[in-house]
Structure formats: C-alpha cells, structure tokens
C-alpha positions in Angstrom: 58.1 86.6 134.1 57.6 90.1 132.5 57.7 91.1 129.0 57.5 89.2 125.7 60.4 87.6 123.9 60.9 84.4 121.7 63.7 82.2 120.6 65.4 83.6 117.5 66.8 80.5 115.8 70.1 80.5 113.8 71.3 77.7 111.5 74.8 79.1 112.3 74.9 79.0 116.0 74.9 76.3 118.6 71.5 76.2 120.5 73.3 77.3 123.7 74.3 80.5 121.8 71.0 81.1 120.4 69.5 80.9 123.9 72.2 83.1 125.3 71.6 85.8 122.7 67.8 85.6 123.1 68.0 86.1 126.9 70.7 88.7 126.7 68.5 90.9 124.4 65.5 90.3 126.6 67.6 91.6 129.6 69.0 94.6 127.7 65.6 95.6 126.4 63.9 95.2 129.7 61.8 92.2 128.8 63.5 90.6 131.9 63.6 93.1 134.7 66.5 93.7 137.2 66.1 91.4 140.2 63.8 89.0 138.3 64.5 85.3 138.9 65.7 83.2 135.9 64.2 79.7 136.6 65.7 77.1 134.2 62.5 75.0 133.9 60.3 78.0 133.2 62.7 79.5 130.6 63.1 76.2 128.9 59.4 75.7 128.7 58.9 79.3 127.3 61.7 79.0 124.8 60.8 75.3 123.8 64.2 73.9 124.5 65.7 71.5 127.2 67.1 73.0 130.5 70.9 72.3 129.3 71.2 75.2 126.8 69.3 77.5 129.3 71.7 76.6 132.1 74.7 77.1 129.9 73.2 80.4 128.6 72.7 81.5 132.2 76.4 80.9 133.0 77.4 83.0 129.9 75.2 85.8 131.0 76.8 85.7 134.5 80.2 86.1 132.9 78.8 89.1 131.0 77.7 90.7 134.4 74.0 90.6 133.3 73.1 87.9 135.8 74.1 87.2 139.3 73.8 84.2 141.6 71.9 84.7 145.0 72.0 82.3 147.7 68.7 80.4 148.1 67.3 82.3 145.0 69.6 81.1 142.2 70.1 83.2 139.2 68.6 86.7 138.9 68.9 89.5 136.4 71.5 92.0 137.6 70.5 95.1 139.1 71.4 98.4 137.5 73.9 100.0 139.9 75.5 103.4 140.0 78.9 101.8 140.2 78.3 99.8 137.0 76.9 102.9 135.2 79.9 105.1 136.0 82.4 102.3 135.0 80.8 101.9 131.6 80.1 105.5 130.9 83.8 106.4 131.8 84.8 104.0 129.0 82.0 105.1 126.7 83.0 108.9 127.1 86.7 108.3 126.3 85.8 106.3 123.1 83.0 108.6 122.0 85.2 111.5 122.3 87.8 109.9 120.2 85.2 108.9 117.7 83.6 112.3 117.4 87.1 114.1 117.0 87.9 111.7 114.2 84.6 112.2 112.6 85.4 115.8 112.4 88.1 115.1 110.0 86.2 112.3 108.2 82.6 113.2 107.7 81.5 114.3 104.3 78.2 116.2 103.4 76.2 113.0 102.9 77.2 111.7 106.3 76.3 115.1 107.9 72.9 114.8 106.2 72.3 111.3 107.5 73.3 112.6 111.1 70.9 115.6 110.8 68.1 113.2 109.6 68.9 110.9 112.6 68.6 113.8 115.0 65.3 114.6 113.4 64.1 111.0 113.8 65.0 111.1 117.4 62.8 114.3 118.0 59.9 112.4 116.2 60.3 109.3 118.4 60.1 111.5 121.4 56.9 113.0 120.3 55.5 109.6 119.8 56.5 108.5 123.3 57.9 105.3 122.2 60.8 104.4 124.5 62.2 101.7 122.4 62.1 103.8 119.1 63.7 106.6 121.0 66.5 104.4 122.3 67.1 103.1 118.8 67.0 106.5 117.2 69.6 107.6 119.7 71.8 104.6 118.9 71.5 105.3 115.2 72.6 108.9 115.8 75.8 107.7 117.5 76.5 104.8 115.1 76.6 107.3 112.1 79.3 109.2 113.9 81.3 106.1 114.8 80.8 104.5 111.4 82.3 107.7 109.7 85.6 107.1 111.5 86.2 104.0 109.3 88.0 102.4 112.4 86.6 98.9 112.5 87.9 98.1 116.0 86.5 101.4 117.4 83.2 100.6 115.9 83.1 97.1 117.2 84.0 98.2 120.8 81.6 101.0 120.8 78.8 98.7 119.5 79.5 96.3 122.4 79.4 99.2 125.0 76.1 100.5 123.6 74.5 97.2 124.1 75.8 97.2 127.7 74.3 100.6 128.3 70.9 99.9 126.7 69.2 99.4 130.0 70.7 102.7 131.3 69.5 104.5 128.0 66.0 103.5 128.7 66.2 104.7 132.2 67.5 108.1 130.8 64.5 108.3 128.3 61.9 107.6 131.0 62.7 111.0 132.4 60.7 113.4 130.2 62.4 116.4 131.7 65.6 115.3 130.0 64.2 115.1 126.5 64.8 118.8 125.6 68.4 118.6 126.8 69.0 115.5 124.7 67.7 117.2 121.6 69.8 120.3 122.3 72.9 118.1 122.8 72.5 116.3 119.6 72.1 119.6 117.8 75.3 120.8 119.5 77.1 117.8 118.3 75.8 118.2 114.8 76.9 121.9 114.7 80.5 120.9 115.9 80.7 118.2 113.3 79.4 120.7 110.5 82.2 123.2 111.5 84.7 120.3 111.8 85.8 121.7 115.2 87.3 118.8 117.1 87.4 120.9 120.3 83.7 121.7 120.1 82.7 118.3 119.2 84.8 116.7 122.1 83.2 119.1 124.5 79.7 118.5 123.2 79.9 114.7 123.4 81.3 114.8 127.0 78.5 117.1 128.0 76.1 114.8 126.5 77.4 111.6 128.4 77.8 113.5 131.6 74.2 114.7 131.6 73.0 111.2 130.7 74.9 109.8 133.8 73.5 112.6 136.1 69.9 111.8 134.9 70.2 108.0 135.3 71.8 108.2 138.7 69.0 110.5 139.9 66.3 108.0 138.6 68.1 105.1 140.2 68.2 107.0 143.6 64.4 107.5 143.3 63.6 103.8 143.0 
C-alpha cells in the first residue's frame, strides 16, 4: 500500500467510525490511490485493530462512493471519473455562486483582509511546490467566503463537498500550467467582493470552477 497514514483515535467515536474516518482521509489525500486494493487483514495489521471494524468501515466507504467492490478483487479505492467530477462540480458551482453572492452583502473589511491574506498564502504555497499545502490554502480561501455568509447549513454542505473533491483538487494542482490562472481567478474573486458586486463575484466563481473542471478532465484523459 502507498502513502503513510495512521489511526487517529477518539474517545467519542466507536472504533468502526475511527477506522472509517482514517481510511476516508487516506483516500481523499491520496495516501490510498485510485484502483488500490483494500485488503482487510493488511489494513487491520497496519492500523492495529481487528478485521471487524475495518470490514465495517469499508462498507461505509462504499456507501460514500469512495470504494467499489470488484469481482475476484474485492474492495478497491474508487477511480476518479469524469462523470463523478462533473456531478460534484455541478453542485459545487451552484452552492459556491450562492455563497459568494451572499458574501458580497455580508463581508466586512476584516474578512476581506483575511481573504486577501489567504490568496497570498496560496501563492506562497505554489512557490514552495507543496501540493498538500496548496490544496489546503485553496480550501481556506473558499472557506473564508463561505463562513462570511453566516448560513450554517450552507457552510456544512460546502465543507462536505470540498472533502469529496479533495482528490480532484490535487489533480488540478499537479498541472503547473494552471497555477497562474488559479492565482488570477482568486484575485478576480477578491476584487468582486471588495466592490460588493454580486454579478462580478458570481461570474468569477463560475469561471474559476469551470477552469478547474477543464483542467482535471484533461489530466484524467492523459492517464
């Protein structure tokens, strides 16, 4: 198995749920790669648990769409597909547009400054060529916008979607030719929010997500 990960124990969760969260994060962060077999006995030994919570966690991951069952192979990490990408980004685009337009009405100068700082941190992470840091900086940028809406349900749903697209986000960042576009798109979103222009903000976020989709689809076709 590729990548490093370990069990993150919690006194508040059943062992099955702890194993589920650990494996889920390993998949989303690419420690467990698409197409990789998930063998219960090996995972149990690696995590220091019995096979039962691993088996239950794999079933939960299957319901989440992160694991598929293949005849004669068993459980494998689900492949990243164009269809899945288009489905999740279609939902994300609608919700991000709603969030950024509401943020135009809600964001104060302090939050705008936080957003500008987040955009700067994204640029710095690109210079350091740390993909995980880049992905987290991008997540932080969008979280600031979402948090400013004050809509707890919207924040919760978008956070869940961002976790689902984490693998796609990394694929996007692997393409260095996309980096300058990402920086410019963040700047366009910042400017629209500074001007409190819902029209410009909505347009900027839609362009940002559409470019992300095009870049990831291209990288998937090259594999």
